[in-house]
py3Dmol code that shows the C-alpha trace and the ligand (Angstrom):
import py3Dmol

protein = """\
ATOM      1  CA  MET A   1    -129.698-240.345  41.003  1.00  0.00           C
ATOM      2  CA  PRO A   2    -128.067-238.393  43.794  1.00  0.00           C
ATOM      3  CA  SER A   3    -127.560-234.658  43.221  1.00  0.00           C
ATOM      4  CA  PRO A   4    -124.093-233.145  42.557  1.00  0.00           C
ATOM      5  CA  VAL A   5    -123.715-232.978  46.351  1.00  0.00           C
ATOM      6  CA  GLY A   6    -123.747-236.787  46.816  1.00  0.00           C
ATOM      7  CA  HIS A   7    -121.664-237.516  43.704  1.00  0.00           C
ATOM      8  CA  GLY A   8    -119.270-234.674  44.575  1.00  0.00           C
ATOM      9  CA  MET A   9    -118.675-235.959  48.122  1.00  0.00           C
ATOM     10  CA  ILE A  10    -117.990-239.498  46.870  1.00  0.00           C
ATOM     11  CA  GLY A  11    -115.659-238.085  44.196  1.00  0.00           C
ATOM     12  CA  LEU A  12    -113.872-235.965  46.797  1.00  0.00           C
ATOM     13  CA  SER A  13    -113.201-239.024  48.966  1.00  0.00           C
ATOM     14  CA  ILE A  14    -111.747-240.878  45.954  1.00  0.00           C
ATOM     15  CA  GLY A  15    -109.694-237.748  45.174  1.00  0.00           C
ATOM     16  CA  LEU A  16    -108.352-237.800  48.745  1.00  0.00           C
ATOM     17  CA  LEU A  17    -107.377-241.463  48.398  1.00  0.00           C
ATOM     18  CA  TYR A  18    -105.510-240.600  45.243  1.00  0.00           C
ATOM     19  CA  ALA A  19    -103.929-237.235  46.040  1.00  0.00           C
ATOM     20  CA  TRP A  20    -103.705-236.848  49.797  1.00  0.00           C
ATOM     21  CA  PRO A  21    -100.069-237.204  50.884  1.00  0.00           C
ATOM     22  CA  ARG A  22     -99.436-239.841  53.527  1.00  0.00           C
ATOM     23  CA  GLY A  23     -98.744-238.378  56.906  1.00  0.00           C
ATOM     24  CA  ALA A  24     -99.969-234.906  55.964  1.00  0.00           C
ATOM     25  CA  ARG A  25    -100.576-233.035  59.212  1.00  0.00           C
ATOM     26  CA  ILE A  26    -104.174-232.149  60.004  1.00  0.00           C
ATOM     27  CA  GLN A  27    -102.970-228.679  61.078  1.00  0.00           C
ATOM     28  CA  ARG A  28    -101.778-228.051  57.542  1.00  0.00           C
ATOM     29  CA  MET A  29    -105.037-229.158  55.939  1.00  0.00           C
ATOM     30  CA  THR A  30    -105.766-225.850  54.181  1.00  0.00           C
ATOM     31  CA  GLU A  31    -102.298-225.792  52.677  1.00  0.00           C
ATOM     32  CA  THR A  32    -102.524-229.436  51.516  1.00  0.00           C
ATOM     33  CA  LEU A  33    -106.005-228.821  50.062  1.00  0.00           C
ATOM     34  CA  LYS A  34    -104.584-225.877  48.108  1.00  0.00           C
ATOM     35  CA  GLN A  35    -101.673-228.001  46.856  1.00  0.00           C
ATOM     36  CA  GLN A  36    -103.937-230.869  45.737  1.00  0.00           C
ATOM     37  CA  ARG A  37    -106.804-228.724  44.404  1.00  0.00           C
ATOM     38  CA  VAL A  38    -106.396-229.878  40.781  1.00  0.00           C
ATOM     39  CA  PRO A  39    -106.753-233.659  41.327  1.00  0.00           C
ATOM     40  CA  LEU A  40    -109.463-233.070  43.958  1.00  0.00           C
ATOM     41  CA  PHE A  41    -111.411-230.846  41.560  1.00  0.00           C
ATOM     42  CA  LEU A  42    -110.920-233.410  38.790  1.00  0.00           C
ATOM     43  CA  ALA A  43    -112.282-236.151  41.063  1.00  0.00           C
ATOM     44  CA  VAL A  44    -115.442-234.135  41.813  1.00  0.00           C
ATOM     45  CA  LEU A  45    -115.866-233.328  38.135  1.00  0.00           C
ATOM     46  CA  LEU A  46    -115.433-236.929  36.973  1.00  0.00           C
ATOM     47  CA  ALA A  47    -117.805-238.221  39.658  1.00  0.00           C
ATOM     48  CA  ASN A  48    -120.499-235.942  38.193  1.00  0.00           C
ATOM     49  CA  LEU A  49    -119.613-236.344  34.512  1.00  0.00           C
ATOM     50  CA  PRO A  50    -122.164-239.081  33.545  1.00  0.00           C
ATOM     51  CA  ASP A  51    -124.937-236.544  34.261  1.00  0.00           C
ATOM     52  CA  VAL A  52    -123.733-234.622  31.185  1.00  0.00           C
ATOM     53  CA  ASP A  53    -126.697-236.402  29.556  1.00  0.00           C
ATOM     54  CA  TYR A  54    -128.940-233.708  31.054  1.00  0.00           C
ATOM     55  CA  VAL A  55    -127.446-231.178  28.626  1.00  0.00           C
ATOM     56  CA  PRO A  56    -129.335-232.267  25.449  1.00  0.00           C
ATOM     57  CA  GLY A  57    -132.517-232.462  27.568  1.00  0.00           C
ATOM     58  CA  ILE A  58    -131.989-228.930  28.865  1.00  0.00           C
ATOM     59  CA  LEU A  59    -131.400-227.698  25.307  1.00  0.00           C
ATOM     60  CA  THR A  60    -134.538-229.374  23.958  1.00  0.00           C
ATOM     61  CA  GLY A  61    -136.728-228.395  26.907  1.00  0.00           C
ATOM     62  CA  ASP A  62    -137.281-231.932  28.234  1.00  0.00           C
ATOM     63  CA  LEU A  63    -134.928-232.312  31.172  1.00  0.00           C
ATOM     64  CA  ASN A  64    -135.005-236.100  31.477  1.00  0.00           C
ATOM     65  CA  ALA A  65    -135.333-237.002  27.757  1.00  0.00           C
ATOM     66  CA  TYR A  66    -131.779-238.388  27.442  1.00  0.00           C
ATOM     67  CA  HIS A  67    -131.019-239.072  31.098  1.00  0.00           C
ATOM     68  CA  HIS A  68    -129.861-242.507  32.406  1.00  0.00           C
ATOM     69  CA  GLN A  69    -128.859-243.798  29.004  1.00  0.00           C
ATOM     70  CA  TYR A  70    -125.397-244.466  27.550  1.00  0.00           C
ATOM     71  CA  THR A  71    -123.374-242.156  29.841  1.00  0.00           C
ATOM     72  CA  HIS A  72    -124.530-244.355  32.704  1.00  0.00           C
ATOM     73  CA  THR A  73    -122.985-247.563  31.360  1.00  0.00           C
ATOM     74  CA  LEU A  74    -119.786-249.526  31.951  1.00  0.00           C
ATOM     75  CA  GLY A  75    -118.916-249.157  28.251  1.00  0.00           C
ATOM     76  CA  TRP A  76    -119.043-245.362  28.400  1.00  0.00           C
ATOM     77  CA  VAL A  77    -117.026-245.297  31.656  1.00  0.00           C
ATOM     78  CA  LEU A  78    -114.295-247.450  30.079  1.00  0.00           C
ATOM     79  CA  LEU A  79    -114.225-245.308  26.922  1.00  0.00           C
ATOM     80  CA  VAL A  80    -114.005-242.025  28.871  1.00  0.00           C
ATOM     81  CA  THR A  81    -111.393-243.495  31.242  1.00  0.00           C
ATOM     82  CA  GLY A  82    -109.254-244.341  28.191  1.00  0.00           C
ATOM     83  CA  GLY A  83    -109.738-240.870  26.696  1.00  0.00           C
ATOM     84  CA  VAL A  84    -109.001-238.951  29.906  1.00  0.00           C
ATOM     85  CA  TRP A  85    -105.976-241.179  30.598  1.00  0.00           C
ATOM     86  CA  LEU A  86    -104.538-240.539  27.109  1.00  0.00           C
ATOM     87  CA  ILE A  87    -104.917-236.747  27.520  1.00  0.00           C
ATOM     88  CA  TRP A  88    -103.347-236.979  30.998  1.00  0.00           C
ATOM     89  CA  ARG A  89    -100.452-239.030  29.646  1.00  0.00           C
ATOM     90  CA  ALA A  90     -99.865-236.563  26.804  1.00  0.00           C
ATOM     91  CA  TRP A  91     -99.682-233.811  29.435  1.00  0.00           C
ATOM     92  CA  ARG A  92     -97.671-235.827  32.038  1.00  0.00           C
ATOM     93  CA  PRO A  93     -95.705-238.740  30.493  1.00  0.00           C
ATOM     94  CA  GLU A  94     -95.258-240.396  33.933  1.00  0.00           C
ATOM     95  CA  THR A  95     -99.031-241.042  34.075  1.00  0.00           C
ATOM     96  CA  GLY A  96     -99.604-244.737  34.781  1.00  0.00           C
ATOM     97  CA  MET A  97    -102.019-247.374  36.017  1.00  0.00           C
ATOM     98  CA  ARG A  98    -102.669-245.485  39.255  1.00  0.00           C
ATOM     99  CA  GLU A  99    -104.161-242.574  37.299  1.00  0.00           C
ATOM    100  CA  ALA A 100    -106.265-244.948  35.135  1.00  0.00           C
ATOM    101  CA  VAL A 101    -107.693-246.560  38.306  1.00  0.00           C
ATOM    102  CA  PHE A 102    -108.372-243.100  39.775  1.00  0.00           C
ATOM    103  CA  VAL A 103    -110.310-241.902  36.700  1.00  0.00           C
ATOM    104  CA  PHE A 104    -112.235-245.200  36.412  1.00  0.00           C
ATOM    105  CA  ALA A 105    -113.107-245.158  40.145  1.00  0.00           C
ATOM    106  CA  CYS A 106    -114.421-241.570  39.994  1.00  0.00           C
ATOM    107  CA  LEU A 107    -116.622-242.276  36.926  1.00  0.00           C
ATOM    108  CA  MET A 108    -117.773-245.686  38.178  1.00  0.00           C
ATOM    109  CA  SER A 109    -118.698-244.229  41.593  1.00  0.00           C
ATOM    110  CA  HIS A 110    -121.381-242.258  39.789  1.00  0.00           C
ATOM    111  CA  LEU A 111    -122.946-245.384  38.341  1.00  0.00           C
ATOM    112  CA  VAL A 112    -122.839-247.220  41.660  1.00  0.00           C
ATOM    113  CA  ALA A 113    -124.458-244.274  43.495  1.00  0.00           C
ATOM    114  CA  ASP A 114    -127.201-244.005  40.855  1.00  0.00           C
ATOM    115  CA  TRP A 115    -127.752-247.767  41.081  1.00  0.00           C
ATOM    116  CA  PHE A 116    -128.404-247.308  44.813  1.00  0.00           C
ATOM    117  CA  THR A 117    -130.887-244.432  44.286  1.00  0.00           C
ATOM    118  CA  ASP A 118    -134.649-244.667  44.437  1.00  0.00           C
ATOM    119  CA  ASP A 119    -136.041-244.217  40.906  1.00  0.00           C
ATOM    120  CA  GLY A 120    -139.661-243.288  40.236  1.00  0.00           C
ATOM    121  CA  ALA A 121    -139.628-243.435  36.401  1.00  0.00           C
ATOM    122  CA  TYR A 122    -139.652-246.495  34.171  1.00  0.00           C
ATOM    123  CA  PRO A 123    -137.221-247.951  33.100  1.00  0.00           C
ATOM    124  CA  PHE A 124    -135.918-248.128  36.671  1.00  0.00           C
ATOM    125  CA  GLY A 125    -132.152-247.773  37.230  1.00  0.00           C
ATOM    126  CA  ILE A 126    -129.417-247.716  34.600  1.00  0.00           C
ATOM    127  CA  MET A 127    -128.002-249.871  31.788  1.00  0.00           C
ATOM    128  CA  LEU A 128    -125.033-250.636  34.011  1.00  0.00           C
ATOM    129  CA  TRP A 129    -123.579-253.510  31.998  1.00  0.00           C
ATOM    130  CA  TRP A 130    -124.001-252.107  28.449  1.00  0.00           C
ATOM    131  CA  PRO A 131    -122.551-253.122  25.937  1.00  0.00           C
ATOM    132  CA  PHE A 132    -122.713-256.608  27.461  1.00  0.00           C
ATOM    133  CA  SER A 133    -126.390-256.185  28.338  1.00  0.00           C
ATOM    134  CA  ALA A 134    -128.901-253.399  27.541  1.00  0.00           C
ATOM    135  CA  ASP A 135    -131.141-254.376  30.511  1.00  0.00           C
ATOM    136  CA  TYR A 136    -131.827-251.693  33.113  1.00  0.00           C
ATOM    137  CA  THR A 137    -130.811-252.648  36.627  1.00  0.00           C
ATOM    138  CA  ILE A 138    -131.312-251.080  40.065  1.00  0.00           C
ATOM    139  CA  ALA A 139    -130.247-252.062  43.591  1.00  0.00           C
ATOM    140  CA  PRO A 140    -132.847-254.199  45.422  1.00  0.00           C
ATOM    141  CA  GLN A 141    -132.636-251.697  48.294  1.00  0.00           C
ATOM    142  CA  HIS A 142    -132.030-247.977  47.732  1.00  0.00           C
ATOM    143  CA  LEU A 143    -129.618-245.951  49.796  1.00  0.00           C
ATOM    144  CA  PHE A 144    -130.197-242.461  48.406  1.00  0.00           C
ATOM    145  CA  PRO A 145    -133.676-240.829  48.228  1.00  0.00           C
ATOM    146  CA  ARG A 146    -135.250-239.750  44.968  1.00  0.00           C
ATOM    147  CA  PRO A 147    -135.054-236.089  43.965  1.00  0.00           C
ATOM    148  CA  ILE A 148    -138.053-234.467  42.219  1.00  0.00           C
ATOM    149  CA  LYS A 149    -136.970-233.289  38.746  1.00  0.00           C
ATOM    150  CA  GLU A 150    -139.706-233.634  36.188  1.00  0.00           C
ATOM    151  CA  ASP A 151    -138.807-230.184  34.900  1.00  0.00           C
ATOM    152  CA  TRP A 152    -136.699-227.152  35.891  1.00  0.00           C
ATOM    153  CA  ALA A 153    -139.403-225.646  38.100  1.00  0.00           C
ATOM    154  CA  GLU A 154    -139.448-228.757  40.225  1.00  0.00           C
ATOM    155  CA  VAL A 155    -135.681-228.932  40.661  1.00  0.00           C
ATOM    156  CA  PHE A 156    -135.608-225.975  43.067  1.00  0.00           C
ATOM    157  CA  THR A 157    -137.840-227.298  45.834  1.00  0.00           C
ATOM    158  CA  TRP A 158    -137.458-227.885  49.592  1.00  0.00           C
ATOM    159  CA  HIS A 159    -137.805-231.592  48.945  1.00  0.00           C
ATOM    160  CA  ASN A 160    -134.614-231.555  46.883  1.00  0.00           C
ATOM    161  CA  VAL A 161    -132.799-229.449  49.503  1.00  0.00           C
ATOM    162  CA  ARG A 162    -133.746-232.152  52.016  1.00  0.00           C
ATOM    163  CA  VAL A 163    -132.549-234.868  49.608  1.00  0.00           C
ATOM    164  CA  MET A 164    -129.183-233.065  49.271  1.00  0.00           C
ATOM    165  CA  GLY A 165    -128.926-232.801  53.052  1.00  0.00           C
ATOM    166  CA  ILE A 166    -129.502-236.567  53.398  1.00  0.00           C
ATOM    167  CA  GLU A 167    -126.912-237.292  50.670  1.00  0.00           C
ATOM    168  CA  PHE A 168    -124.422-235.017  52.468  1.00  0.00           C
ATOM    169  CA  LEU A 169    -124.935-236.844  55.764  1.00  0.00           C
ATOM    170  CA  ILE A 170    -124.718-240.324  54.157  1.00  0.00           C
ATOM    171  CA  THR A 171    -121.480-239.494  52.255  1.00  0.00           C
ATOM    172  CA  LEU A 172    -119.808-237.317  54.886  1.00  0.00           C
ATOM    173  CA  PRO A 173    -118.119-240.244  56.748  1.00  0.00           C
ATOM    174  CA  LEU A 174    -116.298-241.124  53.503  1.00  0.00           C
ATOM    175  CA  ILE A 175    -114.043-238.051  53.922  1.00  0.00           C
ATOM    176  CA  PRO A 176    -112.506-238.944  57.333  1.00  0.00           C
ATOM    177  CA  LEU A 177    -112.481-242.584  56.234  1.00  0.00           C
ATOM    178  CA  ALA A 178    -110.354-241.723  53.167  1.00  0.00           C
ATOM    179  CA  LEU A 179    -107.974-239.604  55.289  1.00  0.00           C
ATOM    180  CA  MET A 180    -107.700-242.442  57.796  1.00  0.00           C
ATOM    181  CA  VAL A 181    -106.889-244.963  55.034  1.00  0.00           C
ATOM    182  CA  LYS A 182    -104.089-242.636  53.887  1.00  0.00           C
ATOM    183  CA  ARG A 183    -102.658-242.642  57.384  1.00  0.00           C
ATOM    184  CA  ILE A 184    -102.597-246.436  57.787  1.00  0.00           C
ATOM    185  CA  LEU A 185    -101.517-247.446  54.250  1.00  0.00           C
ATOM    186  CA  PRO A 186     -97.982-248.882  54.084  1.00  0.00           C
ATOM    187  CA  SER A 187     -95.350-246.397  52.979  1.00  0.00           C
ATOM    188  CA  SER A 188     -94.748-248.339  49.721  1.00  0.00           C
ATOM    189  CA  SER A 189     -98.046-246.920  48.449  1.00  0.00           C
ATOM    190  CA  ARG A 190     -96.713-243.386  48.794  1.00  0.00           C
ATOM    191  CA  ARG A 191     -96.677-241.360  45.598  1.00  0.00           C
ATOM    192  CA  PRO A 192     -93.245-240.868  44.136  1.00  0.00           C
TER     193      PRO A 192
END
"""
ligand_1 = """\
1
ZN
Zn -126.468 -239.952 37.055
"""
view = py3Dmol.view(width=600, height=400)
view.addModel(protein, "pdb")
view.setStyle({"model": 0}, {"cartoon": {"style": "trace"}})
view.addModel(ligand_1, "xyz")
view.setStyle({"model": 1}, {"stick": {}})
view.zoomTo()
view.show()
């Protein structure tokens, strides 16, 4: 699994695709970022949410005990997408399909990134297709390196700082790419 850096950067790029106004001037970037901080923050949060399965492990003293199980499945992503969308709709009645796709994309990006990450512990990968299949699956070729995280003491190592640096460099181009897509999209895709 990538660290919150990799997942956060991917989430941020999806957030930009969703929330960045078309034609926003680069000179007013700080102002636009401030205006769109809620959806951008939500995107980063959702892109990291499947790793909530570390919490019971942290509480019971075995960091990885519950990691890479049901929160890393298509079934969980669909369930949470529905839940978040219903809350969003209760808060903003104009919430529609665009918001559902946004939430799904943020959550699903986590699974895809983990699928592309080197995994040193059996079972390798994630139960991506649960409830349709409980088999673990992993990409034939990894993109992200493996962090060391057998326990808390190992989490804070130079190796993991290096891993986060690599994740940052791999995902960095997604940010200008998302901004570029917002510039070239036809005006009909503009948010009302
Ligand atoms: Zn994960």
